[in-house]
C-alpha positions, 0 to 999 in steps of 0.5 A, spaced: 104 641 539 101 648 542 103 650 549 098 648 555 096 653 560 097 651 567 090 651 570 092 652 577 099 653 580 097 650 586 094 644 584 100 642 579 096 641 573 101 639 567 103 643 562 108 643 556 113 647 553 114 649 546 118 643 544 112 638 547 116 636 553 112 635 559 114 640 565 115 637 572 108 638 576 109 641 582 106 638 589 100 641 591 102 646 597 095 644 600 097 637 602 101 639 608 095 642 611 090 636 610 096 632 613 096 636 619 089 636 620 088 629 619 094 628 625 090 632 629 083 629 628 086 622 629 090 624 635 083 627 638 079 620 636 084 615 639 086 619 645 079 620 647 077 612 645 083 610 649 081 612 656 074 611 654 072 605 658 077 606 664 073 613 665 066 609 664 068 604 669 072 608 674 068 615 674 061 613 672 061 607 675 059 602 669 060 595 670 065 592 665 059 589 660 056 596 660 062 600 658 064 595 653 057 596 650 057 603 650 064 603 647 062 599 641 055 602 640 059 609 639 064 605 634 058 602 631 055 609 630 062 612 628 062 608 622 055 608 620 055 616 620 061 615 614 055 613 609 051 620 612 057 624 611 059 621 604 051 623 602 052 630 605 058 631 602 057 629 595 050 631 594 049 638 598 055 641 602 061 638 598 067 636 602 070 642 604 064 645 608 062 638 610 069 637 613 069 644 616 062 644 619 062 637 622 069 638 625 065 644 629 060 638 631 066 634 633 069 640 638 062 641 641 062 633 643 069 633 646 068 639 650 062 636 653 066 630 655 072 634 658 067 639 662 063 633 664 069 630 667 071 636 672 069 633 678 067 640 681 062 642 677 055 640 678 053 637 672 050 630 670 057 627 667 054 621 664 049 625 660 054 629 658 058 623 656 053 620 652 051 626 648 058 628 647 060 621 644 054 622 640 056 628 637 063 625 636 060 620 632 057 624 628 063 629 627 068 623 626 064 619 622 061 624 617 068 627 616 072 620 615 070 619 608 071 626 606 078 628 608 082 622 604 078 624 598 079 631 599 086 630 599 086 626 593 082 632 589 088 636 590 092 632 584 091 631 577 090 624 575 093 620 571 099 625 571 100 626 578 099 618 580 106 618 583 105 624 587 098 621 589 101 615 592 106 619 596 100 623 599 097 617 601 103 614 604 104 620 608 096 620 610 096 613 612 103 615 616 099 621 619 093 617 621 098 612 625 102 617 628 096 621 631 094 614 634 101 612 637 102 619 640 095 620 643 095 612 645 101 613 649 100 620 652 093 620 654 093 615 659 099 619 662 095 625 663 089 621 666 093 617 671 100 621 672 097 628 673 093 630 679 087 635 679 081 638 683 084 634 689 083 627 685 089 622 684 088 623 676 085 628 671 080 625 666 078 632 664 085 634 662 086 627 658 079 629 655 081 636 654 088 635 650 085 631 645 079 636 644 084 642 644 088 638 638 081 638 634 080 645 635 087 646 632 085 641 626 080 646 624 084 652 625 090 648 620 084 646 615 082 653 615 088 656 614 089 652 607 083 654 604 086 659 599 090 653 596 085 648 596 082 646 589 075 645 591 070 641 587 062 642 587 058 636 589 056 632 583 051 627 586 052 621 591 053 615 587 051 611 594 044 614 593 044 613 585 045 605 587 040 605 592 035 608 588 037 603 582 036 597 587 030 599 589 027 601 582 029 594 580 026 590 586 019 594 585 019 593 578 020 586 578 015 585 583 010 588 578 013 585 571 016 579 573 010 575 570 009 579 563 016 581 562 022 576 564 029 579 564 036 575 565 038 579 571 033 582 577 037 588 576 035 589 569 028 591 571 031 598 573 035 599 566 029 603 563 030 608 568 037 608 570 040 606 564 044 600 562 051 603 565 049 604 572 045 597 572 051 593 569 056 597 574 051 595 580 051 588 578 059 588 579 058 592 585 053 587 588 058 581 586 064 584 590 059 586 596 057 578 596 064 577 599 063 583 604 058 578 608 063 575 613 067 581 613 064 584 620 066 579 624 074 581 623 072 588 626 068 585 632 075 582 634 079 587 632 076 593 636 076 589 642 083 592 643 080 598 646 075 594 651 075 587 653 083 587 652 084 593 656 080 590 661 084 584 661 090 589 662 087 592 668 088 585 671 095 584 670 101 587 673 104 593 669 110 594 673 117 593 669 121 595 675 123 602 672 116 604 669 109 602 670 105 600 664 098 603 664 092 598 662 090 603 656 097 604 654 097 597 651 093 599 645 099 603 643 102 597 641 097 596 635 099 603 631 107 602 633 107 595 630 103 597 623 108 602 622 113 597 622 109 591 619 107 595 613 114 595 610 116 588 612 110 585 609 113 588 602 120 586 603 119 579 607 112 577 609 109 577 602 115 574 599 115 568 604 108 567 603 108 566 596 113 561 597 107 557 600 102 558 595 099 564 598 099 570 593 092 572 591 088 577 595 083 573 597 088 568 600 091 573 604 085 576 606 083 569 609 089 569 612 089 575 616 082 573 619 085 567 621 090 571 625 085 575 628 082 568 631 089 566 633 090 572 637 083 571 641 086 564 642 092 567 645 087 572 649 083 566 651 090 562 654 092 568 658 085 569 661 086 562 663 092 564 667 089 570 670 083 566 673 088 563 678 089 570 680 082 572 681 078 573 687 073 567 688 066 570 688 060 566 691 055 563 686 048 561 687 048 556 693 054 559 696 056 564 701 063 566 704 066 567 711 072 571 714 074 572 721 079 577 722 082 577 729 084 584 732 087 581 738 094 578 739 090 572 742 089 565 739 082 562 739 079 555 738 072 556 735 067 551 735 062 551 730 056 547 726 059 549 719 060 543 715 067 541 715 069 546 719 067 544 726 073 546 729 077 553 727 084 555 729 084 562 729 091 565 730 092 572 733 092 578 728 090 573 722 085 571 718 080 565 717 077 564 711 072 559 707 070 561 700 065 555 699 059 554 704 053 551 702 047 556 703 040 557 700 037 564 702 040 565 709 043 561 714 045 561 721 051 557 724 053 557 731 059 559 734 063 559 741 070 561 742 075 558 747 083 560 749 088 557 753 092 564 753 091 568 760 089 575 759 085 574 753 078 576 753 073 571 750 067 573 746 060 570 748 057 565 744 053 567 738 051 565 730 054 567 724 049 569 719 051 568 712 047 569 706 047 566 699 052 569 694 054 574 699 061 575 702 060 576 710 066 578 714 067 578 722 072 583 726 074 580 733 075 586 737 075 588 744 074 596 743 067 595 747 069 590 753 067 584 753 070 582 746 065 582 741 064 580 733 063 586 728 059 583 722 060 587 715 059 585 708 065 584 704 068 585 697 074 581 695 074 583 688 080 586 685 079 594 683 076 595 676 081 600 675 087 595 676 089 599 682 091 596 689 085 596 694 085 596 702 081 597 708 083 599 715 080 595 721 081 598 728 081 595 734 083 601 739 079 605 744 081 612 741 078 615 735 085 615 731 087 618 725 091 614 720 095 616 714 098 612 708 104 616 705 106 615 698 114 614 699 115 614 691 111 621 690 112 624 697 105 625 698 099 623 703 095 619 699 089 617 704 088 620 711 082 618 715 080 620 722 076 614 723 078 606 723 072 603 718 072 597 714 071 602 708 074 599 701 079 605 698 083 604 691 090 606 692 096 607 687 101 602 687 107 604 691 111 603 697 107 607 703 109 609 710 103 608 714 102 612 720 097 613 726 096 619 730 102 622 726 107 616 728 110 612 723 108 604 724 109 600 718 112 601 711 109 597 706 108 595 698 101 596 695 101 592 689 097 592 683 090 588 683 092 586 691 086 587 696 089 588 703 086 589 710 090 593 715 089 591 723 090 597 727 090 595 734 093 597 741 093 604 745 097 610 744 103 610 744 103 602 743 100 602 736 101 596 732 099 595 724 098 588 721 097 587 714 093 581 711 093 580 704 086 578 702 086 577 695 093 576 691 096 582 687 096 581 680 102 576 678 101 575 671 106 581 667 102 585 662 107 584 657 104 577 656 099 581 652 104 583 647 103 576 643 096 577 642 097 584 639 102 582 635 098 577 631 092 581 631 096 587 628 099 582 623 092 580 621 090 587 620 095 589 615 094 583 611 086 584 612 085 591 611 090 593 606 089 587 602 081 587 602 081 594 600 086 593 594 082 587 592 075 591 592 077 597 589 081 594 583 074 590 582 069 595 582 068 600 577 071 607 577 064 610 579 063 605 584 069 606 588 066 611 593 060 607 594 065 601 596 069 605 601 062 607 604 060 599 605 067 597 607 066 602 613 059 599 614 063 592 615 066 596 621 060 598 624 056 592 624 062 588 627 062 593 633 054 591 633 056 584 634 060 585 640 054 589 643 049 584 642 054 578 645 056 583 651 049 585 652 047 578 652 051 576 658 052 569 655 058 567 659 060 568 667 067 567 665 071 572 660 075 566 657 069 563 654 067 569 650 074 570 648 074 563 645 067 564 642 070 570 638 075 566 636 071 560 634 066 565 630 072 568 626 075 561 624 068 559 622 067 566 618 073 565 614 071 558 612 065 561 609 069 567 606 073 561 603 067 558 600 065 565 597 072 567 595 072 560 591 065 561 588 067 568 586 067 570 579 069 577 576 064 580 572 067 584 566 065 591 565 063 593 558 065 599 555 061 605 554 062 610 548 057 615 549 053 617 555 046 614 556 040 618 558 035 615 562 028 617 563 030 622 568 031 628 565 037 630 568 040 623 570 045 622 565 051 617 566 057 618 562 063 614 563 067 618 569 074 619 567 076 622 574 078 617 579 074 618 586 080 622 589 085 617 589 081 612 593 082 606 588 090 607 590 091 600 593 097 602 597 092 606 602 087 604 607 086 608 613 086 605 620 080 603 622 
C-alpha cells in the first residue's frame, strides 16, 4: 500500500506508513481556540440574560409582564436568527467569516446596553437596551449554528470520530461552564459593587460580559492560522425550502392531469429524486416537532417568571444572602452533574420499567417540565400568603398612622367599623372597604387622656382600587390628619421598602446607617411619606446626628417609621405594614432540579433521535429546525404574558403545566404513529433541470452535528 501524505498537519488527516499501519492522528491544534471562544461567548450571553429582567424592572421601570414579554421576545429572536446565520454561512460567507463578523455585531449590542446602564450619561437607556438586544440577537443567534459545526470541520471523519466525540464533550462543558460562571458572577457585580453613587452597578454587570465577548473575538482570530476553512457549499435549508415550494406550486397545476403518489414527487423533475426522498424523511421527522416548542416555553421561564418569583422570597441563609437572579445558576450546575448520572444510573433504572426508546425518554422529559411547573404553582400558593393585599374593583383600603402617643376612639359610618380603637404610635388598617368610584365616610375622634389634642371631625375620602392613608400629627396645632395615597406592595426588586412619617415641628435630618456595610444608605433633610428601596441589613437610625434606634430591614418587608417629638427628645417607632418575605428561596430548588432532569432527557434524547433518523445531508437543516422550536416556545410565553389572562401568577403556572401535559399526550400519539422512512441508496449523482444543481451522496458528515452525545445548552 502506498504511503499517503498528510494533507494538513494541523487538522490531523490520517496517513499510513510503509507497512500499511495507520499512524496516530494528531488532535487539531485549533480546537482550544474554538472551545475558549465558546466559553467567552456563552459567558456573555448568559451573564447578560441572567440580570436582564431585573434591569428592566428595577432601572427601566417596566412591570413584570412587560419585562417578561421583552425577555422572551429577545430569546425568540435569537433562535429565529439561527436559520439566518446558517443561510449566511453556508451560502455566502462561510463559517469563519460569519462567526467573526456577527461577533462584532454582538459586541456593539453588549456595549450599547452597558453604556445605557451608566446613570450619569444623558442617554435614552430604554432605546439603547432595545437596540442592543436586537444586535445581540442577530450576533448570538447568527453564530449559534456555526461554531459547533466549524469545530467539527477541523476533524477528518470517520478516522477521527472518537476525537470528534471528545471535542463535543469539551464543547458542551465549555457552554455550561460559561453559563455557570456568569450566572454566579453577574448578579454579584450587579448588586454588591457600587458605582456612580448608586447602590448597584448594572453598567459593570453588563460591561464585564461585553469585555468577554471582545476576548472571544481575539481568541478566535488568534487561531486563524490553524483553522481548516471550507468554502460555502450552498445551504440545504434553502434547497429544501425551494423543493417544497416547487412541489406545492406544481401540484396545484398538475394534480388533475398528472397524479403522483406523494405531493413532494411533483418537485422531482426539477430537484431530483434524492432531494425529494430526503425531504420526505425530513418532514416525517419534523411532524414530531409540532409539540416540542411548549417544552421551551416552560424551560426558558427560569430567567423570567421564576426569577420574579425568587424576588418575593427570602434568600438569607444566615452566612450568605442569595440574589434572586443567582438561582438560575442551579440549572447549568445540575446539568454538569446529571449528564454522567443519567448514563450511570438514571437510564439503567428507567430501562427496568420499560422506558428505553428515545421517544419514550423525550416524552418523560416533557412530563418532568410539567411537574416542575406544578411545583412552582404550589410554591406560589405559599408565597401568596405573604403578599400585600391590593384593592380590586369595588374595594378600597384605609390606614391611619397615629403619630401621637395618645389612644383615641374614632367613631365612623364605615360598615363594620363604626368604632375604631386607635392606639398611640400604632396603625389601624382595613383592607376591604366597599367603594364604587369615590366615597366619603365621616369620622370624629375622642380621647380620655389629659393633654392629648383631639383633631376636628371630618371625612375619610376613599377611592375605588386605591390605598388611602392618613397620618395623625400635631405639627401644626391643632392636631390634624394628613392624607396621602399609599402603596403597600413589595418591591419588584425584592428589597425592603420603608417610609418615614415625621411628627416634629422642626425640619430634621434622618439617616439610615448600614451597620453591616458601614455606610450611610439613606439620608434626607425632610420627613416625608416617600417610599425608599433599601437593602436587607441591620441599621442604625439617627435623627439630627443622634442615634435613636437599631432595626433590621428584611427582604420584601414594607415598613413605616414614625419620628415624633422635639429635639433632643426624639422617638422613632417602626411599624410593619407588609410582612417581609418568609418563604426561603431554597424552596425553588425542587422545581429547578425537576426541570433540569427534564432538560437533559428532552434535549439530548431529542437531538439524538432526530439526527439518527435524518439523512446525512439534512442534519444541518434539522439543527436549524430544532433551534426554531426554542424560538416558537418563547413566542408562546410572549403571547400568554401579553394576554394577561390571570390576575394571580399561580394560575399562569398551572396553565403552563396543564399545557405541557396535554402537549406530551399529543406527542405520545404522534410518536405511536411514527414510522421511519428508509433512505434509498444512490450510486450516482442525479442531475436536475437546474444546470448547476447536482445532488450527489454526501460522504462528509455535517461537522459532527450527527453526534448524539452533543447538544448545546438552549
